[in-house]
C-alpha positions as a Markdown table, in Angstrom:
| # | Residue | x | y | z |
|---|---|---|---|---|
| 1 | Unk | -0.4 | 0.1 | 0.0 |
| 2 | Unk | 1.2 | 3.4 | -0.8 |
| 3 | Unk | 1.4 | 6.0 | 1.4 |
| 4 | Unk | -0.7 | 8.9 | 0.0 |
| 5 | Unk | 2.3 | 11.4 | 0.1 |
| 6 | Unk | 4.4 | 8.9 | -1.7 |
| 7 | Unk | 1.4 | 8.8 | -4.2 |
| 8 | Unk | 1.2 | 12.0 | -4.9 |
| 9 | Unk | 4.5 | 12.8 | -5.7 |
| 10 | Unk | 4.5 | 10.0 | -8.5 |
| 11 | Unk | 1.8 | 11.4 | -9.7 |
| 12 | Unk | 3.3 | 14.8 | -9.5 |
| 13 | Unk | 5.8 | 13.6 | -11.5 |
| 14 | Unk | 4.1 | 12.1 | -14.1 |
| 15 | Unk | 1.2 | 13.8 | -14.6 |
| 16 | Unk | 0.6 | 16.1 | -18.2 |
| 17 | Unk | -1.7 | 18.7 | -17.0 |
| 18 | Unk | -2.1 | 20.5 | -13.6 |
| 19 | Unk | -4.8 | 18.1 | -12.5 |
| 20 | Unk | -4.3 | 15.0 | -14.2 |
| 21 | Unk | -4.9 | 12.0 | -11.8 |
| 22 | Unk | -6.0 | 9.5 | -14.0 |
| 23 | Unk | -4.4 | 9.0 | -17.6 |
| 24 | Unk | -2.8 | 6.1 | -18.6 |
| 25 | Unk | 0.9 | 7.0 | -17.6 |
| 26 | Unk | -0.2 | 8.6 | -14.4 |
| 27 | Unk | -2.5 | 5.2 | -13.3 |
| 28 | Unk | 1.0 | 3.0 | -15.0 |
| 29 | Unk | 3.3 | 5.2 | -12.9 |
| 30 | Unk | 1.3 | 4.4 | -9.8 |
| 31 | Unk | 0.6 | 0.8 | -10.2 |
| 32 | Unk | 4.5 | 1.0 | -10.6 |
| 33 | Unk | 5.2 | 1.7 | -7.2 |
| 34 | Unk | 2.8 | -0.3 | -6.2 |
| 35 | Unk | 4.5 | -3.0 | -7.6 |
| 36 | Unk | 7.6 | -1.8 | -6.4 |
| 37 | Unk | 6.3 | -1.9 | -2.6 |
| 38 | Unk | 5.0 | -5.3 | -2.9 |
| 39 | Unk | 7.4 | -7.4 | -4.5 |
| 40 | Unk | 9.9 | -6.4 | -1.3 |
| 41 | Unk | 6.9 | -7.7 | 0.6 |
| 42 | Unk | 6.8 | -10.7 | -1.0 |
| 43 | Unk | 10.5 | -11.0 | -0.6 |
| 44 | Unk | 10.4 | -11.1 | 2.9 |
| 45 | Unk | 6.8 | -13.2 | 3.0 |
| 46 | Unk | 7.6 | -16.0 | 0.1 |
| 47 | Unk | 4.3 | -18.0 | 1.2 |
| 48 | Unk | 2.0 | -15.1 | 0.7 |
| 49 | Unk | 0.0 | -16.1 | -2.2 |
| 50 | Unk | -3.1 | -13.4 | -1.7 |
| 51 | Unk | -1.0 | -10.8 | -2.1 |
| 52 | Unk | 1.3 | -12.5 | -5.3 |
| 53 | Unk | -2.1 | -12.6 | -7.3 |
| 54 | Unk | -2.9 | -9.2 | -6.6 |
| 55 | Unk | 0.7 | -7.9 | -7.7 |
| 56 | Unk | -0.1 | -10.4 | -10.9 |
| 57 | Unk | -3.1 | -8.5 | -11.1 |
| 58 | Unk | -1.4 | -5.6 | -10.8 |
| 59 | Unk | 1.4 | -6.7 | -13.4 |
| 60 | Unk | -1.5 | -7.5 | -16.0 |
| 61 | Unk | -3.3 | -3.5 | -15.6 |
| 62 | Unk | -0.1 | -1.9 | -16.0 |
| 63 | Unk | 0.9 | -3.7 | -18.6 |
| 64 | Unk | -2.1 | -2.9 | -20.4 |
| 65 | Unk | -1.6 | 0.6 | -19.6 |
| 66 | Unk | 1.6 | 0.7 | -21.1 |
| 67 | Unk | 0.9 | -1.2 | -24.3 |
| 68 | Unk | -2.1 | 1.3 | -24.9 |
| 69 | Unk | 0.3 | 3.9 | -23.9 |
| 70 | Unk | 2.5 | 2.8 | -27.0 |
| 71 | Unk | -0.1 | 2.3 | -29.2 |
| 72 | Unk | -1.0 | 6.0 | -29.1 |
| 73 | Unk | 2.6 | 6.6 | -29.0 |
| 74 | Unk | 3.0 | 5.1 | -32.7 |
| 75 | Unk | -0.1 | 6.7 | -33.8 |
| 76 | Unk | 0.7 | 10.2 | -33.2 |
| 77 | Unk | 4.5 | 9.6 | -34.8 |
| 78 | Unk | 2.7 | 8.0 | -38.5 |
| 79 | Unk | 0.7 | 10.9 | -38.3 |
């Protein structure tokens, strides 16, 4: 679980405009921070299968956002 200040720092670093909190870039960055946090938890608690399942879901969601950003980037470049 990310602390509020850490999450706000990640959002501030990756936002596209002043009020942006939900763009794909921001969501992927927040998921990345949560994944790093949960990975360190799972190194300590290897048998925590419930958290491992949540980690896998977060990785899949992040992958979806990154693929979308790559598609959008190539579409903009081809125009």
